[in-house]
C-alpha positions as CSV (number, residue, x, y, z in Angstrom):
1,M,-12.2,-18.5,-14.8
2,F,-11.4,-21.9,-13.3
3,A,-15.2,-22.3,-12.9
4,H,-15.8,-25.1,-10.5
5,G,-12.1,-25.9,-11.0
6,S,-8.9,-25.6,-9.2
7,C,-5.8,-23.4,-8.9
8,D,-2.7,-23.4,-6.8
9,A,-3.6,-20.0,-5.3
10,L,-6.7,-17.8,-5.2
11,V,-5.8,-14.2,-4.4
12,V,-8.7,-12.1,-3.1
13,G,-8.0,-8.5,-3.9
14,A,-6.2,-7.0,-7.0
15,R,-4.8,-3.8,-5.5
16,C,-1.0,-3.4,-5.2
17,A,-0.5,-6.1,-2.5
18,G,-2.7,-8.7,-4.3
19,A,-1.6,-8.0,-7.8
20,A,2.1,-8.0,-6.9
21,T,1.7,-11.3,-5.0
22,A,-0.2,-12.9,-7.9
23,M,2.4,-11.6,-10.4
24,L,5.3,-13.1,-8.4
25,M,3.6,-16.4,-7.7
26,A,2.7,-16.8,-11.4
27,R,6.3,-16.1,-12.4
28,A,7.3,-18.9,-10.0
29,G,5.1,-21.2,-12.0
30,L,2.0,-21.4,-9.8
31,R,-1.5,-21.4,-11.3
32,V,-3.1,-18.2,-9.9
33,L,-6.6,-16.7,-10.0
34,V,-7.2,-13.2,-8.7
35,I,-10.6,-11.8,-8.0
36,D,-11.6,-8.2,-7.0
37,R,-15.1,-6.8,-6.4
38,A,-14.1,-3.4,-7.7
39,G,-13.6,-2.5,-11.4
40,Y,-10.4,-2.6,-13.3
41,G,-8.5,0.6,-13.0
42,T,-10.6,2.2,-10.2
43,D,-9.2,4.5,-7.6
44,T,-8.8,4.0,-3.9
45,I,-7.7,6.0,-0.9
46,S,-3.9,6.1,-0.7
47,T,-0.9,7.9,0.5
48,H,0.7,7.4,-3.0
49,A,4.3,7.5,-1.7
50,V,6.5,4.6,-2.5
51,M,9.6,4.5,-0.4
52,R,13.1,3.2,-1.4
53,G,12.4,-0.5,-0.8
54,G,9.2,-0.4,-2.9
55,V,10.8,1.5,-5.7
56,L,13.7,-1.0,-5.7
57,Q,11.2,-3.9,-6.1
58,L,9.2,-2.2,-8.9
59,H,12.5,-1.7,-10.7
60,R,13.6,-5.3,-10.2
61,W,10.2,-6.6,-11.4
62,G,10.3,-4.5,-14.6
63,V,7.3,-2.5,-13.6
64,L,8.9,0.9,-12.9
65,P,9.7,1.9,-16.5
66,H,6.0,2.0,-17.4
67,L,5.2,4.2,-14.4
68,L,7.8,6.6,-15.6
69,E,6.6,6.5,-19.2
70,M,3.2,7.5,-17.9
71,G,4.6,10.7,-16.4
72,T,5.1,9.8,-12.7
73,P,7.4,12.5,-11.5
74,A,10.7,11.7,-9.8
75,V,11.0,12.9,-6.2
76,R,14.7,13.6,-5.7
77,E,14.4,15.4,-2.3
78,T,12.2,15.5,0.7
79,T,11.8,18.5,3.0
80,F,10.6,18.0,6.6
81,H,9.2,21.2,8.2
82,Y,9.4,21.2,12.0
83,G,7.6,24.3,13.0
84,D,9.5,27.1,11.2
85,E,12.6,24.9,10.6
86,A,13.1,23.2,7.3
87,V,15.3,20.1,6.8
88,T,15.9,19.0,3.2
89,V,17.1,15.4,2.5
90,A,18.4,14.5,-0.9
91,I,17.4,11.1,-2.3
92,R,20.7,9.6,-3.2
93,P,20.9,6.9,-6.0
94,A,21.5,3.4,-4.6
95,N,20.6,-0.2,-5.6
96,G,19.1,0.9,-8.9
97,V,16.9,3.5,-7.3
98,E,17.6,7.0,-8.5
99,A,14.5,8.7,-7.0
100,L,11.3,8.1,-5.1
101,Y,7.8,8.1,-6.8
102,A,4.2,8.6,-5.8
103,P,2.0,7.3,-8.7
104,R,-1.8,7.6,-8.7
105,R,-3.3,4.3,-7.7
106,T,-5.3,4.1,-10.9
107,L,-1.9,3.8,-12.6
108,L,0.1,1.7,-10.0
109,D,-2.6,-0.9,-9.3
110,R,-3.5,-1.3,-13.0
111,T,0.1,-1.7,-14.0
112,L,0.6,-4.4,-11.5
113,V,-2.6,-6.2,-12.6
114,D,-1.4,-6.2,-16.2
115,A,2.0,-7.5,-15.1
116,A,0.2,-10.3,-13.2
117,R,-1.8,-11.2,-16.3
118,N,1.2,-11.1,-18.5
119,S,3.0,-13.3,-16.0
120,G,0.2,-16.0,-16.4
121,A,-2.2,-15.1,-13.6
122,V,-6.0,-14.9,-14.4
123,V,-7.5,-11.7,-13.0
124,R,-11.3,-11.2,-12.8
125,H,-12.8,-7.9,-11.6
126,G,-16.4,-7.6,-10.4
127,C,-16.1,-10.8,-8.5
128,S,-16.7,-11.1,-4.8
129,L,-15.8,-13.6,-2.1
130,V,-18.9,-15.3,-0.7
131,G,-17.2,-17.8,1.7
132,L,-14.3,-20.1,2.3
133,T,-14.4,-23.8,2.0
134,F,-12.7,-26.2,4.5
135,N,-11.5,-29.7,4.5
136,S,-12.7,-32.1,7.3
137,D,-9.5,-31.2,9.2
138,G,-10.3,-27.5,9.1
139,R,-7.9,-26.5,6.4
140,V,-9.0,-23.9,3.9
141,C,-9.2,-25.6,0.5
142,G,-10.9,-23.0,-1.6
143,A,-13.7,-20.5,-1.8
144,K,-17.1,-19.7,-3.1
145,V,-17.0,-16.8,-5.5
146,R,-19.8,-14.7,-7.0
147,D,-19.0,-13.5,-10.5
148,A,-20.1,-10.3,-12.2
149,A,-23.2,-12.0,-13.6
150,G,-24.3,-13.1,-10.1
151,N,-23.3,-16.7,-10.6
152,D,-21.8,-18.6,-7.6
153,L,-18.7,-20.6,-8.4
154,A,-16.8,-23.1,-6.3
155,I,-13.0,-22.6,-6.6
156,A,-10.6,-25.2,-5.2
157,A,-7.3,-23.8,-4.2
158,D,-4.3,-25.0,-2.3
159,L,-3.9,-21.5,-0.9
160,V,-6.3,-18.6,-0.4
161,V,-4.6,-15.2,0.0
162,G,-6.4,-12.4,1.6
163,A,-5.3,-9.1,-0.1
164,D,-8.7,-7.5,0.6
165,G,-7.8,-4.6,2.8
166,I,-8.4,-3.5,6.3
167,G,-11.8,-5.1,6.6
168,S,-10.5,-8.4,5.1
169,S,-13.2,-11.0,4.6
170,V,-10.5,-13.7,4.3
171,A,-9.1,-12.7,7.7
172,R,-12.6,-12.8,9.3
173,L,-13.7,-16.1,7.7
174,A,-10.4,-17.8,8.4
175,G,-10.4,-16.6,12.0
176,A,-7.1,-14.7,11.8
177,Q,-6.1,-13.5,15.3
178,T,-5.1,-9.9,15.9
179,M,-1.7,-10.0,17.5
180,R,-1.1,-6.3,18.0
181,E,-3.3,-3.2,18.1
182,G,-2.3,0.4,17.9
183,R,-3.3,3.1,20.4
184,H,-3.6,6.1,18.1
185,A,-5.2,7.1,14.8
186,T,-5.2,10.2,12.6
187,A,-7.9,11.4,10.3
188,V,-6.6,12.6,6.9
189,V,-8.3,14.8,4.3
190,F,-6.6,15.1,0.9
191,G,-7.1,16.4,-2.6
192,Y,-5.3,16.9,-5.9
193,F,-4.1,20.4,-6.8
194,R,-2.3,21.8,-9.8
195,G,0.2,24.6,-10.0
196,I,2.0,23.8,-6.7
197,A,5.5,25.4,-6.9
198,L,7.3,23.1,-4.6
199,K,10.5,21.0,-5.3
200,G,10.2,17.4,-4.2
201,S,7.9,16.3,-1.5
202,H,7.2,18.3,1.7
203,W,5.9,17.2,5.1
204,W,4.9,19.7,7.8
205,F,4.7,19.0,11.5
206,R,3.4,21.1,14.3
207,P,2.0,19.7,17.6
208,G,-1.5,18.4,17.1
209,V,-1.5,18.5,13.2
210,S,0.5,17.6,10.2
211,A,0.3,18.2,6.4
212,G,2.1,17.2,3.2
213,A,2.4,17.9,-0.5
214,I,3.4,15.0,-2.7
215,P,3.9,15.3,-6.5
216,T,2.0,12.8,-8.5
217,N,0.8,12.3,-12.1
218,R,-0.5,14.9,-14.5
219,G,1.2,17.8,-12.9
220,R,-0.8,17.5,-9.7
221,H,0.2,17.4,-6.0
222,C,-1.6,15.3,-3.5
223,I,-2.0,17.7,-0.6
224,F,-3.1,16.2,2.7
225,A,-4.1,17.5,6.1
226,A,-3.8,15.1,9.1
227,M,-5.7,15.8,12.3
228,P,-7.3,14.1,15.3
229,P,-10.4,12.1,14.2
230,T,-12.5,14.4,16.5
231,H,-12.0,17.2,13.9
232,L,-14.3,15.3,11.5
233,R,-17.0,14.1,13.8
234,G,-20.6,15.3,13.8
235,G,-20.8,16.1,10.1
236,A,-17.9,18.5,10.1
237,D,-17.2,20.3,6.8
238,R,-14.3,18.5,5.3
239,M,-13.1,21.4,3.2
240,A,-13.2,23.7,6.3
241,A,-11.3,21.2,8.4
242,F,-8.8,20.7,5.5
243,R,-8.1,24.4,5.1
244,M,-8.0,25.0,8.9
245,V,-5.3,22.4,9.4
246,L,-3.3,23.6,6.5
247,R,-3.3,27.1,7.9
248,E,-2.1,25.8,11.2
249,A,0.5,23.5,9.7
250,D,1.9,25.9,7.2
251,P,0.3,29.3,6.4
252,A,2.2,29.6,3.2
253,L,0.9,26.3,1.8
254,A,-2.6,27.2,2.8
255,A,-2.3,30.6,1.2
256,S,-1.0,29.1,-2.1
257,I,-4.2,27.1,-2.6
258,A,-6.6,29.6,-0.9
259,D,-8.3,30.4,-4.2
260,S,-7.9,26.9,-5.7
261,E,-10.3,24.0,-5.8
262,P,-9.1,20.4,-6.1
263,D,-9.6,18.6,-9.4
264,E,-11.7,16.0,-7.6
265,P,-13.8,16.0,-4.4
266,L,-11.7,15.8,-1.3
267,C,-11.1,12.3,0.0
268,V,-11.4,11.5,3.7
269,F,-9.9,8.8,5.8
270,A,-11.7,9.0,9.1
271,G,-8.9,7.2,11.0
272,R,-8.4,3.7,12.2
273,K,-6.0,2.3,14.8
274,G,-3.3,0.0,13.4
275,F,-3.2,-3.8,13.8
276,L,-1.0,-6.7,13.1
277,R,-3.0,-9.9,12.3
278,Q,-1.8,-13.5,12.2
279,A,0.0,-13.8,8.8
280,F,-1.1,-17.3,7.8
281,G,-2.9,-20.5,8.8
282,P,-3.8,-23.8,7.3
283,G,-4.5,-23.1,3.6
284,W,-4.6,-19.3,3.9
285,A,-2.4,-16.3,4.2
286,L,-2.8,-12.5,4.5
287,V,-0.9,-9.7,2.7
288,G,-1.0,-5.9,2.6
289,D,-3.5,-4.1,4.8
290,A,-5.4,-7.3,5.3
291,G,-2.7,-8.6,7.5
292,Y,-0.9,-5.5,8.7
293,F,-2.1,-1.9,8.8
294,K,-0.5,1.1,10.4
295,D,-1.4,4.8,10.5
296,P,-0.9,6.4,7.1
297,L,0.9,9.4,8.5
298,T,4.3,7.8,7.8
299,A,3.1,7.0,4.2
300,H,4.7,3.5,4.3
301,G,1.7,1.2,3.4
302,I,2.4,0.6,-0.3
303,T,6.1,-0.1,0.4
304,D,5.3,-2.7,3.0
305,A,2.6,-4.2,0.8
306,L,5.1,-4.7,-2.0
307,R,7.7,-6.1,0.5
308,D,5.2,-8.6,1.9
309,A,4.0,-9.6,-1.6
310,E,7.5,-10.8,-2.4
311,L,7.9,-12.6,1.0
312,L,4.6,-14.4,0.6
313,A,5.2,-15.3,-3.0
314,N,8.5,-16.9,-2.0
315,A,6.8,-18.8,0.7
316,A,4.0,-20.0,-1.7
317,A,6.7,-21.2,-4.1
318,T,8.2,-23.4,-1.5
319,G,4.8,-24.7,-0.5
320,T,6.1,-25.7,2.9
321,E,5.0,-24.9,6.5
322,A,8.5,-23.7,7.2
323,G,8.3,-21.3,4.2
324,F,5.1,-19.7,5.6
325,A,6.5,-19.6,9.1
326,D,9.5,-17.7,7.7
327,Y,7.1,-15.3,5.9
328,A,5.3,-14.6,9.2
329,M,8.5,-14.2,11.2
330,T,10.2,-11.9,8.7
331,R,7.1,-9.8,8.2
332,D,6.7,-9.3,11.9
333,A,10.3,-8.6,12.5
334,L,10.5,-5.9,9.8
335,S,7.0,-4.5,10.6
336,M,7.0,-4.0,14.3
337,P,9.5,-1.1,14.5
338,L,7.6,0.6,11.7
339,F,4.3,-0.1,13.4
340,E,5.4,1.2,16.8
341,V,6.9,4.5,15.5
342,S,3.9,5.1,13.2
343,D,1.6,4.7,16.1
344,A,3.6,7.1,18.2
345,I,3.6,9.7,15.4
346,A,-0.2,9.2,14.9
347,G,-0.7,10.4,18.5
348,L,0.0,14.0,17.4
349,D,0.9,14.7,21.0
350,W,4.7,15.2,20.4
351,D,6.7,18.3,20.6
352,L,9.1,19.3,17.8
353,D,12.1,17.6,19.4
354,Q,10.2,14.4,19.9
355,I,8.9,14.2,16.3
356,K,12.5,14.7,15.1
357,S,13.6,11.8,17.3
358,L,10.7,9.7,16.1
359,H,11.7,10.3,12.5
360,Q,15.2,9.2,13.3
361,T,13.8,5.9,14.7
362,L,11.7,5.6,11.5
363,N,14.7,6.1,9.4
364,V,16.6,3.3,11.1
365,A,13.6,0.9,10.6
366,M,13.3,1.9,6.9
367,K,17.0,1.2,6.3
368,R,16.7,-2.2,7.8
369,E,13.8,-2.9,5.5
370,V,15.7,-1.8,2.5
371,E,18.6,-4.0,3.4
372,H,16.2,-7.0,3.5
373,V,14.6,-6.1,0.2
374,V,18.0,-5.9,-1.4
375,S,18.8,-9.4,-0.1
376,L,15.6,-10.7,-1.6
377,G,16.8,-9.7,-5.1
378,E,20.3,-11.1,-4.8
379,G,20.8,-13.5,-7.6
380,A,17.5,-12.7,-9.2
381,A,17.4,-11.4,-12.8
382,T,15.8,-8.0,-13.4
383,V,12.8,-8.3,-15.7
384,P,13.5,-6.5,-19.0
385,S,11.5,-3.3,-19.4
386,G,8.2,-3.8,-21.1
387,K,8.1,-7.5,-21.0
388,F,5.1,-7.8,-18.8
389,I,3.5,-4.4,-19.4
390,K,0.7,-4.2,-22.0
391,L,-2.0,-1.9,-20.8
392,E,-5.3,-1.9,-22.6
393,E,-6.2,1.7,-21.7
394,E,-4.6,4.3,-19.4
395,V,-6.7,5.7,-16.6
396,L,-5.0,8.4,-14.5
């Protein structure tokens, strides 16, 4: 495990952002070590949805075929419900993307971890970051890591990447500045239900609440209810709040699962305002939610994490200050329109005409992002299906 040794990059966090970053850096020839305190194949709170830009990257990296082999359903249309009005949008094939997908994170993250390993990265679960180490000039030059056996190890690294989520330890220890903060937050309660007779994904919007149904693995739909965080304070019953919001957002959806129980306990995201942190500093960089988090109601977190993984890996491959500066500039330029519109939607204080307008703004920002992701792959060879995918055991 590079014990008391060195590597080109130490990635802290092996979820979709960290695993994808490590995979791409290893494919560029860097010596990469990835650590994660959680176990291999464990679940995490997620919106699941991967938008066009992210699907395009998974296809280009040779990762998408395995997700499809594992039964991830294709989403070929999306229906937006504005009050009693339904607007259905077909997902048109383009740039190698024939549909959208929403894999369970036990599948997506694990697939990316295995792709990272098969690309040459070393991945160790059950390992935690204890602290960063610094040169005399203040540059991060490695980290102290505690392994699964409780041993503290000193790892020298030219670059330490924080892919450790909203409460990033790397961001805190490196002193990353918060450059932008959101004003709003939604709380989300979600669960997995079988037997949902809906075609494609569905999103419901009524002033003050929102809900959705997203098809995922094993014939289940992830059904979510979004509400102001005050609905969950004071020990509120999460199931009661979930069903109440569903009834308000769409009585038919609520009725369809009135006698059903989710396969697993309901998950709760209590809400957190978005932020944009400093993307990099001397010897360190942030990716995924560690560097940039926006309200989950627009379901764009995974897509932006994959986008930034490729941007950061390209910067690390150059190894220059200019490369990292370009990473930060591009991340911020693509992220800010998405950040602002997500924050506005999270306010839940819009009327139906306003939410339609916000979605039009969101669509423009997403198209701009897709155009940039397409440009990243120009001239790059698509990885053959199966080359990097060798899972030891499937966990869905």
